[in-house]
N, C-alpha and C positions, 0 to 999 in steps of 0.2 A: 627794449622797453617801449611801450606805446604811450604817446602823449597827445593831448589836444592843444597844448600851450607851447608855442614856438616863438622865438624872438625874430627880429627882422633879418638877421644874418642866416638863421636856420630856414626861414621862409624863402629866402633867395635860393638856397640849396634845394629845397623842396620844389620850387618852380623849375629849376634846371632839370631835376629828375623827371618831372612831369613832361616838360617840353622835349626831353630826349627820348622818352618812352613812347610817345604817341605822335604819329604824323600830323602835320598841321591841319589836314582836312578832317581829322577825327578829334581834334582838341576843341574844347570850349574855352572861352577866355578864362585865364587863370583866376583873375579876381572874382569872377562869377562863381567859381568853385567854393569860395569862402562863404557863400550863402548857405551851403550845406555843411555838414560836419566833416572837418578835416582831421584825420587821425594820422599821426606821423610815428614811424619807428625810428628811434635814435639809438646810436651805439653808446657804450659806456661814457665816452668823452663828450657826448651831446651832439655828434654829427648825425644829421638825418640820413637814414638808409632807405626809406621807402615811405609811401603815402597811400592812404585809402580815403576816398571821398564818399561819404555815406548820406543817404536820404531815407528817412522813415517812410514806410508805405502806409500812411494813414494810421488807424488804430489797430492794425493787424498784429503788431508785435514783430513784423517783418521789416527788414532793412534792405534797401537797394544799394549795391556797390557801384557807384557811377564810374569811378576810376580806381585802378590799383596798379602801382608800379614800384619797383625797387631800383636803386641806383646801379647795383652790380648784380648781374645774374650768374647763376651757377655755383654760388657759395652757400646756399641754404637760407639766405636771408628771406627770400620770398616765401618759402615754406614755413619758416619760423614765424614770420609776420602774419601769415594767414591763420596759423594756429592760435597766435596771441589775439588776433582780431576776433576770431570765433569765440574764444574764451571770454573776452571782454564783453561782447554782445550778449552771450548767454548769461553772464553774471548780471547784466543790466535787465534781464528778463525777456530778451528777444528770442524768438524761436526759429527764425529762418533768415538766411542771407541770400539775396537774389542778385544776379548780374547777367549781363549779356556778353557774348564773345563773338568775334567775327567767324562767319561760316566758312569752313575750308572747302565747301562744295559750291561756293559762289562762282558762277560762270565767268570766264575771262581772267582768272587769277593766274599769276606766274607760279611756277613750281615752288620757288622759295617761299612765296606767300602762303600757298596751301600747306606747306610743311610747318611754317611758323604758326598758323592758325591751329593745326592739329597738335603741335607741342603745347600750345597754351591750354587747350581743352584737356589734354592729358595731365598737365600740371594740376589743374583744378580737380580732376578726377582722383588723382593720387591723394589729394587732401580731403577727399570725401565728397566733393562736389558731384552733383547729378546733372547730366545733360538731358534736358527735357525733350520729349518727342514733338516739338513744335518746329515745323519745317518752313513756314512762310511768316517769319517774324521780322518785320521791317518797320519799326516805329519811325514816324517822321522826325527829322532832326532840323527842321527849317530854321528856327531861331538860333540854334547853337552852331550849326555846321553848314550854313548856306545851301540847304536842301539836299545835301549829300546823305543818302540813306543806304548804308552798306547792308548787305545780307548778314543777318545775325542769327545766333542761336541763344537760347535761354538756359541758364543753369541756376541751381540753388544748392544750398548747404544747410541741412537741418542743424539746429544748435541745441546744446544742452540736453541731448537725448530725445529731442522732439522727433516725431514722425514726419516724413515728407508729405506735404499736402498734395492734393490732386493737381496735376499739371495745369488743368484748366483754371484753377483758382490762382495759381502763381502767375499765369499769363495775364489774367484779368487784373490782378493787383499791379503788375508791372505796367501794363498799358494804361490803366485808368489813374493810378496814383503816382507813378514815376513820370509818365509822358502826358498826363492830363487829358487823355482821350475819352470820349464817351464810349460806353459799351457797344453802341451800334456804329461806331466809326468804321469805315471800310477796312482800315489796317487791322483793327481788332477782329472783325468778322473773318478776314482772310486768315489770320493767325489761328483763330479758333477752328476754322475748317481744316487747317493743316495738321491738327493734332493727330498723332499716330496712335 
């Protein structure tokens, strides 16, 4: 079951799931996540199983998935939670879920990192996610991540029977509404030029 209301003990478990799922150089301060919408999947007994941090993309009806993690992988929790999240957002009138993932083609990655990034993309694709043809997608992360800007790819999931919008529109929404960049920012222009 998904919820947006958790008590202090549950929030501590959610924090642990978050900190375990993401390396320190890719994590924003946990308390800052609470400025966005935190959705938690809880088991029947109330124990948190996973989290999603969501930010609306202006008045588009689209939502950006900032962080997504489950406590235990391989048991179907992540797949179930993503389906529940998609249904919840569609019921709320949203038409698109957008997120970024680490690029497995980033130069210098170790073999296990490449494989992990590919598995993550495949997980989202099995759930209906679309990998967009944007090759140079590197939004700045200065305030959140001490200027670490990993190579990323952009994905989306149409909700409630909606059609997938043009990749250019998704890219512009992510860059201008999630990352607060001007449409003529160099990172935006590079990403637009890389559309396949």
